[in-house]
MARROLO-857010 format. One line per 5 residues: number of its first residue (from 0); their letters; for each residue x, y, z of N, C-alpha, C. Coordinates in pm, 1 decimal, always signed. Atoms other than C-alpha are relative to their C-alpha. Layout:
BEGIN
NUM> A> X:Y:Z:X:Y:Z:X:Y:Z  ...
This chain:
BEGIN
0> MESIN> -133.2:-113.4:+65.6:+9503.0:+6944.6:+17832.1:-78.5:+23.5:-182.9  -6.6:-0.6:+119.7:+9438.7:+7051.5:+17466.6:+120.6:+0.9:-82.0  -149.8:-30.5:+105.4:+9689.5:+7007.1:+17174.5:+17.6:+35.6:-102.7  +47.0:-89.0:+133.4:+9753.8:+7227.4:+16903.9:+127.0:-0.1:-46.7  -159.8:+27.1:+65.2:+10088.3:+7134.5:+16671.2:+71.8:-55.3:+103.5
5> GMTTP> -113.2:+42.9:-97.2:+10225.0:+6942.1:+16938.1:-1.7:+54.7:+120.0  -8.9:-75.7:-127.8:+10202.5:+7186.7:+17209.5:-131.4:-19.7:+38.5  +97.4:-1.7:-102.8:+9967.0:+7136.4:+17510.6:-32.9:+146.0:+44.8  +66.4:-128.2:-43.6:+9751.9:+7435.7:+17584.8:-125.3:-26.1:+117.9  +86.4:+43.6:-89.4:+9544.6:+7464.0:+17895.9:-172.9:-42.4:-60.2
10> NTTCL> +136.9:+9.5:+7.0:+9179.5:+7376.7:+17888.4:-88.8:+101.9:-45.6  +68.7:-70.1:+15.0:+8942.1:+7588.4:+17758.5:-109.3:+37.4:+105.9  +102.5:-17.5:-82.2:+8681.4:+7565.9:+17987.6:+41.4:-47.6:+162.0  -37.8:+0.2:-154.5:+8889.2:+7579.5:+18304.4:-58.9:+133.0:+85.3  +24.5:-89.5:-83.4:+8710.7:+7786.0:+18552.2:+84.8:+97.9:+76.2
15> YPQFA> -93.8:-105.5:-20.4:+8998.5:+7953.3:+18695.8:+135.2:+18.9:-69.2  -135.4:-33.5:+73.1:+9241.1:+8039.7:+18429.4:+78.6:+87.7:+13.2  -115.7:-95.1:-82.9:+9378.4:+8325.8:+18615.7:+109.6:-51.4:+108.5  -56.1:+21.4:-81.5:+9474.9:+8121.3:+18881.5:+134.4:-160.1:-30.1  -89.9:+129.4:+78.6:+9815.5:+7880.7:+18867.5:-62.4:-95.6:+92.8
20> PSTGY> +84.5:+170.7:-39.5:+9698.6:+7485.7:+18945.1:+40.1:-39.4:+92.0  -77.0:+33.7:-74.3:+9896.3:+7468.0:+19199.6:-49.2:+83.5:+164.0  +66.2:-73.9:-129.0:+9678.0:+7710.9:+19451.3:-115.4:-102.5:+67.3  +94.4:+80.5:-46.6:+9406.5:+7592.9:+19643.2:-165.1:+113.2:-19.1  +131.8:-44.5:+115.9:+9135.0:+7799.6:+19404.5:-39.4:-50.3:-60.0
25> NKGCR> +63.6:+55.1:+130.9:+9073.9:+7582.8:+19167.3:-93.7:-128.0:+34.2  +63.8:+179.5:-100.5:+8872.4:+7292.7:+19414.4:-106.6:-10.6:-93.4  +118.3:+45.3:+50.7:+8542.4:+7305.4:+19206.4:+44.6:+6.8:-130.1  -4.9:+27.1:+153.7:+8707.3:+7278.6:+18832.0:+62.0:-138.8:+12.5  +8.8:+118.3:+15.0:+8705.4:+6972.9:+18697.2:+131.7:-39.4:-151.4
30> CERCI> -88.6:+47.5:+101.5:+8993.3:+7033.3:+18423.8:+117.0:-73.3:-7.8  -124.2:+61.1:-48.5:+9288.4:+6850.0:+18368.0:+122.0:+35.5:+73.2  -72.8:-76.6:-35.7:+9477.7:+7095.1:+18436.7:+10.0:+48.1:+132.2  +16.9:+6.4:-128.7:+9339.2:+7181.2:+18794.0:-6.6:-118.4:+84.2  +13.7:+155.7:-32.9:+9304.0:+6821.9:+18818.3:+184.5:-40.5:+79.9
35> EGRRA> -136.9:+27.0:+2.1:+9695.9:+6776.3:+18806.1:+65.6:+53.2:+117.5  -46.6:-111.5:-89.7:+9765.4:+7095.8:+19025.6:-63.5:-50.2:+145.1  -7.4:+35.0:-167.7:+9608.6:+6960.9:+19322.7:+18.0:-114.2:+14.4  -119.5:+103.4:-56.5:+9744.9:+6601.6:+19263.8:+128.9:+25.9:+56.9  -86.1:-23.3:-18.4:+10059.3:+6755.3:+19282.1:+7.8:+68.7:+160.5
40> VNNKF> +35.0:-85.6:-137.7:+9990.5:+6971.5:+19592.3:-56.4:-98.8:+100.8  +79.8:+125.9:-112.6:+9820.8:+6664.0:+19781.0:+136.3:-88.0:+14.1  -129.2:+97.1:+47.3:+10128.2:+6485.7:+19683.7:+149.6:+36.9:+80.4  -86.4:-83.1:-92.5:+10369.6:+6728.7:+19839.4:-21.5:-12.6:+142.3  +33.9:-7.9:-180.5:+10190.1:+6742.9:+20164.6:-15.6:-127.4:+55.3
45> REKNP> +30.0:+153.6:-73.9:+10172.2:+6342.6:+20206.6:+138.0:+16.3:-10.1  -181.9:-2.0:-29.8:+10563.0:+6364.7:+20146.5:+34.9:+83.6:+145.5  -52.4:-46.4:-135.5:+10599.6:+6611.4:+20415.9:-40.4:-58.4:+127.8  +86.7:+64.2:-95.5:+10339.0:+6458.7:+20657.0:-44.5:-111.3:-55.9  +67.0:+125.8:-15.6:+10373.3:+6134.0:+20655.2:-96.6:-69.8:+105.9
50> GYRKT> +57.5:+42.4:-105.3:+10111.8:+5950.0:+20863.9:-87.7:+76.5:+29.3  +132.0:-88.2:-45.0:+9874.6:+6274.5:+20887.8:-121.9:-63.9:+28.5  +174.2:+56.2:+13.2:+9555.2:+6098.8:+20826.4:+7.9:-85.3:+112.1  -22.9:+104.1:-123.0:+9628.9:+5794.6:+21059.1:+4.3:+61.9:+143.9  -12.5:-82.3:-182.6:+9735.6:+6056.1:+21401.6:-94.2:+69.5:-18.9
55> KIAAW> +184.2:-119.7:-20.9:+9428.5:+6283.4:+21281.3:-109.3:-118.8:+81.2  +119.1:+77.0:-49.2:+9180.8:+5961.5:+21307.1:+48.6:-36.9:+130.8  -21.3:+36.3:-98.5:+9332.6:+5826.2:+21615.0:-15.4:+56.7:+122.8  +20.6:-88.2:-99.2:+9350.2:+6129.6:+21801.9:-169.9:+41.8:-4.8  +162.2:-7.9:-50.3:+8969.8:+6182.9:+21726.8:-88.9:-146.8:+64.8
60> KKNNR> +54.9:+112.2:-50.4:+8939.4:+5832.4:+21816.1:+1.0:-13.5:+132.9  -1.9:-25.6:-151.3:+9051.9:+5906.1:+22125.2:-67.9:+112.8:+73.5  +70.1:-122.5:-90.0:+8881.6:+6230.9:+22211.9:-134.1:-37.8:+12.8  +125.7:+51.0:+13.3:+8573.8:+6038.7:+22105.9:-40.1:-92.3:+47.1  +3.2:+154.3:-2.0:+8602.6:+5711.8:+22254.4:-164.2:-16.1:+81.9
65> KKINL> +123.1:+32.0:-58.8:+8256.0:+5757.4:+22461.8:-100.9:-5.5:-79.8  +60.8:-6.4:+155.1:+8076.5:+5841.5:+22142.7:-31.5:-84.8:-42.7  +9.3:+155.3:+117.8:+8196.6:+5547.9:+21975.5:-48.0:-114.7:+76.6  +62.4:+99.8:-60.5:+8141.6:+5313.3:+22269.6:-156.3:+13.1:+18.0  +157.3:+21.7:-1.0:+7762.4:+5402.1:+22316.1:-68.3:+16.8:-111.1
70> KTQQW> +7.3:+23.8:+130.6:+7764.1:+5399.5:+21906.2:-38.4:-172.6:+3.1  -19.3:+185.9:-5.3:+7866.6:+5010.7:+21956.8:-93.4:-54.6:+53.8  +121.8:+59.1:-95.6:+7621.7:+4946.0:+22251.7:-117.6:+35.1:-98.4  +102.6:-38.6:+74.5:+7360.8:+5101.6:+22035.5:-37.3:-139.8:-131.5  +25.6:+29.5:+144.0:+7396.1:+4935.0:+21708.2:+38.7:-166.2:+56.4
75> LQTPS> +44.4:+132.1:+17.8:+7455.0:+4571.6:+21894.0:-96.0:-54.6:+87.6  +120.9:+16.9:-88.5:+7144.1:+4601.6:+22114.7:-128.0:-94.0:-154.1  +102.2:+86.0:+124.7:+6976.8:+4442.0:+21736.8:+77.7:-102.2:+33.5  -75.4:+158.5:-11.0:+7042.9:+4065.8:+21775.4:+28.2:+11.4:-179.0  -122.1:+37.9:+92.8:+7147.0:+4062.7:+21385.2:+90.8:+64.4:+39.7
80> NTIKA> -177.4:-21.2:+8.4:+7423.7:+4286.1:+21439.2:+28.7:-79.2:+98.5  -72.1:+79.3:-77.6:+7504.8:+4109.7:+21747.2:+43.5:-126.8:-97.9  -34.5:+91.4:+75.8:+7502.9:+3811.2:+21514.9:+108.6:+11.1:-105.4  -145.7:-59.0:+112.4:+7754.5:+3977.0:+21255.3:+98.1:+48.3:+60.8  -50.6:-58.8:-94.6:+7925.9:+4104.3:+21528.4:+103.2:-133.8:+19.4
85> NINSA> -31.6:+181.9:-2.2:+8002.6:+3704.4:+21622.8:+92.8:-85.1:-65.3  -89.0:+48.1:+150.0:+8067.5:+3621.5:+21281.9:+128.6:+5.9:-43.7  -127.4:-86.4:+16.9:+8339.7:+3853.4:+21251.1:+110.6:+16.7:+79.3  -77.4:+8.8:-101.6:+8495.4:+3822.6:+21543.8:+95.8:-110.9:+11.5  -32.7:+158.3:-5.7:+8516.9:+3418.4:+21526.2:+140.9:-40.8:-166.0
90> RCRVI> -54.6:-12.5:+118.5:+8642.8:+3483.7:+21158.3:+193.7:+29.6:+61.5  -105.5:-54.6:-65.6:+8923.8:+3698.9:+21318.5:+98.7:-94.9:+107.9  -52.0:+50.0:-57.9:+9013.6:+3476.8:+21559.3:+76.9:-134.6:-51.1  -62.4:+80.7:+76.1:+9060.2:+3180.2:+21351.8:+154.3:+85.6:-79.3  -145.1:-25.8:+75.8:+9305.5:+3363.6:+21125.7:+117.5:+38.7:+117.3
95> RVSGL> -113.5:-7.7:-107.5:+9485.8:+3474.4:+21416.5:+53.0:-115.3:+27.2  -65.3:+69.3:-15.0:+9505.1:+3147.4:+21531.3:+45.0:-110.7:-68.0  -33.9:+128.4:+59.7:+9566.5:+2921.4:+21239.3:+56.5:+43.8:-131.9  -40.0:-70.5:+182.3:+9665.7:+3192.0:+20937.0:-114.5:-20.4:-84.3  +112.7:-32.7:+82.6:+9437.8:+3281.0:+20638.6:-42.5:-123.8:-86.2
100> GSVPP> +24.0:+127.2:+100.3:+9447.9:+2908.0:+20467.3:-143.8:-62.1:+37.1  +136.4:+101.8:-68.8:+9176.0:+2767.6:+20704.6:-112.5:+129.9:-22.5  +92.0:-71.4:-25.0:+8930.7:+3073.1:+20632.2:+7.4:-4.3:-160.1  +28.7:-34.7:+149.1:+8812.0:+2997.6:+20268.1:-94.6:+162.3:-28.6  +68.0:-141.0:+40.4:+8609.2:+3309.2:+20076.7:-103.6:-102.8:-45.0
105> LTPDE> +206.7:+48.5:-9.4:+8197.0:+3231.9:+20122.5:-36.3:+60.0:-114.4  +130.5:-33.8:+110.5:+7978.3:+3261.4:+19842.5:-100.5:+21.7:+90.7  +110.0:-56.3:-78.0:+7678.8:+3406.3:+19899.2:-83.7:-55.0:+97.8  +113.1:+77.4:-102.8:+7462.8:+3115.2:+20015.1:+72.6:-99.6:+136.1  -81.7:+46.9:-146.6:+7757.6:+2988.5:+20246.0:-6.8:+90.8:+92.2
110> QVREY> -19.0:-121.7:-106.5:+7745.1:+3318.2:+20414.7:-131.9:+3.2:+59.8  +138.7:-16.0:-80.5:+7370.1:+3271.1:+20430.6:+27.0:-93.8:+106.3  +1.3:+77.1:-123.2:+7420.9:+2937.2:+20612.5:+108.2:-14.8:+144.0  -76.8:-6.1:-121.6:+7702.4:+3073.7:+20833.8:-72.2:+73.8:+81.7  +85.7:-86.8:-84.1:+7474.2:+3347.6:+20939.0:-138.5:-81.8:+66.9
115> EIYKT> +113.5:+132.3:-88.1:+7196.3:+3054.8:+21019.1:+51.0:-66.3:+74.8  -119.2:+87.8:-128.1:+7454.7:+2864.5:+21246.2:-1.1:+95.3:+82.7  -10.9:-71.1:-82.6:+7524.3:+3160.1:+21427.3:-127.1:+55.2:+26.6  +68.8:+1.4:-50.7:+7193.5:+3270.0:+21457.9:-94.3:-62.8:+127.0  +55.5:+108.9:-125.5:+7060.3:+2982.3:+21601.2:+37.4:-39.6:+126.0
120> RYYLT> -99.1:+19.3:-88.1:+7338.5:+2963.6:+21852.7:-61.2:+119.8:+105.1  +52.6:-109.1:-54.5:+7219.0:+3330.3:+21951.8:-131.8:-48.4:+41.1  +98.7:+25.9:-36.5:+6862.9:+3233.1:+21953.0:-36.7:-140.7:+105.4  -23.6:+91.3:-113.7:+6937.4:+2903.2:+22180.2:+34.9:+19.2:+89.0  -67.1:-82.3:-149.6:+7129.9:+3109.2:+22427.2:-115.0:+79.4:+68.9
125> ESTGV> +97.6:-90.6:-36.8:+6859.6:+3362.8:+22426.5:-130.5:-98.1:+38.2  +179.7:+77.9:-40.3:+6513.5:+3090.8:+22483.6:+67.4:-99.6:+134.0  +14.8:+106.1:-86.4:+6690.4:+2871.2:+22695.2:+93.0:+27.6:+148.8  -74.4:-53.3:-137.1:+6930.4:+3058.6:+22907.9:+123.8:-65.4:+8.2  -87.9:+63.1:+18.4:+7188.9:+2820.2:+22833.8:+153.6:+21.4:-90.1
130> MHHVD> -99.5:-37.8:+115.0:+7531.0:+2922.1:+22677.5:+35.7:-85.4:-104.4  -61.1:+47.2:+123.0:+7594.2:+2789.5:+22337.8:+114.2:+84.8:-74.1  -120.3:-78.2:+100.3:+7906.0:+2827.3:+22125.8:-41.4:-81.4:-149.3  -22.1:+73.2:+127.1:+7938.0:+2732.7:+21760.5:+145.3:-31.3:-27.5  -134.4:+75.9:-9.2:+8202.7:+2481.8:+21711.4:+42.6:-45.5:-131.4
135> HIVPI> -43.2:+90.8:+135.4:+8436.8:+2304.3:+21446.3:-38.4:-102.0:+5.7  +8.5:+179.0:+34.2:+8330.7:+1944.8:+21362.2:+149.8:-43.2:+37.8  -108.4:+65.8:+0.3:+8663.2:+1901.9:+21266.0:+102.3:+155.4:+76.3  -55.6:-83.7:-54.7:+8893.8:+2131.8:+21480.9:+106.1:+94.4:-54.5  -152.8:-45.3:+64.2:+9130.3:+2434.8:+21336.3:+122.2:-101.8:-1.0
140> TKGGQ> -159.2:+28.1:+3.7:+9408.1:+2277.4:+21474.7:+42.4:-133.2:-43.8  -45.6:+178.5:+35.7:+9381.8:+1922.6:+21339.1:-25.9:+19.5:-144.4  +2.7:-37.0:+101.6:+9316.3:+2117.1:+20994.9:-108.7:+31.5:-79.7  +130.8:-41.6:+61.3:+8971.0:+2205.7:+20989.0:+4.2:+126.4:-83.2  -8.2:-145.9:+64.6:+8844.7:+2516.9:+20773.2:-115.4:+44.6:+101.6
145> HHPDN> +138.8:-120.3:-65.1:+8595.9:+2790.1:+20897.6:-91.1:+3.3:-80.4  +81.1:+22.9:+104.5:+8329.8:+2702.0:+20667.4:-136.7:-58.0:+99.8  +145.4:+17.7:-25.1:+7969.9:+2643.8:+20712.8:-51.1:-205.2:+35.4  -19.8:+155.9:+20.3:+8022.7:+2245.4:+20635.4:+30.9:-23.1:+89.0  -54.8:+6.9:-115.3:+8236.5:+2258.7:+20951.5:-20.6:+45.2:+101.4
150> LQVLT> +69.1:-76.9:-88.6:+8042.4:+2409.3:+21179.2:-152.4:-59.0:+92.8  +114.7:+95.5:-96.2:+7780.3:+2271.4:+21458.1:+0.0:+78.5:+131.5  +95.2:-86.2:-114.8:+7600.2:+2452.0:+21771.1:+1.0:-119.1:+67.7  -3.3:+42.9:-166.4:+7675.5:+2312.5:+22115.5:+20.7:+74.6:+126.6  -23.2:-61.4:-176.1:+7651.9:+2401.9:+22491.2:+153.1:+19.4:+6.9
155> ATENR> -151.3:-57.4:-52.3:+7941.0:+2581.5:+22628.0:+66.2:-109.7:+83.1  -62.1:+81.1:-100.9:+7995.4:+2299.3:+22858.3:+64.3:-133.2:-89.2  -0.8:+137.7:+77.0:+7960.4:+2007.8:+22590.1:+136.8:+76.0:-142.4  -92.8:-77.9:+92.1:+8204.3:+2249.4:+22363.8:+168.7:+24.6:+78.8  -102.0:+42.2:-56.5:+8488.7:+2271.4:+22626.2:+24.1:-133.7:+31.6
160> KKMDK> -56.0:+101.4:-32.3:+8483.5:+1933.8:+22695.4:+57.5:-69.3:-140.2  -49.3:+68.5:+109.2:+8552.7:+1840.5:+22343.3:+82.0:+59.4:-56.1  -103.3:-68.2:+68.5:+8807.9:+2085.8:+22271.3:+56.2:+40.5:-85.6  -55.5:+62.9:+140.8:+9039.6:+1995.5:+21979.8:-49.0:-146.7:-62.8  +10.5:+134.2:+75.8:+8908.1:+1649.7:+21922.9:-105.1:-8.5:-71.5
165> IV> +72.2:+40.5:+122.4:+8724.6:+1493.3:+21650.1:-91.9:-92.8:+17.5  +72.3:+103.8:-31.7:+8451.1:+1313.1:+21768.1:-118.7:-7.4:-90.5
């Protein structure tokens, strides 16, 4: 908007000066008048239709479940993606079990170290055929954190024997 003697007038570079800003015909225009008009229309729609986007996404996911599952299976066929999924699910489990305090933010170097630990677990399981787990040295239930300094790779049987003990 331009201001002349304290009065605001529409920007002269408007692509659609003949249309009211609240119409849908000004989608390509980037002047302040049209942007404000689109914002007002969108806000009015959101007020009348709360949760519209969420329900639309949920409906799409429901109708495309097979497609989503196939894409997920294809994505998980790559070892690096499987390792990333394991890291993410472990962090989510820790948050669910003990809260956010036990999952500190990691620096990029610590993220690489965490990835290497999970990568070791993955390749030990693949090469030996024996299931391996990533274990917390100081268990989360005893005040340990989900941090690379507190992680180790154990066989599944050793991890189940250890449970929540500090060894």
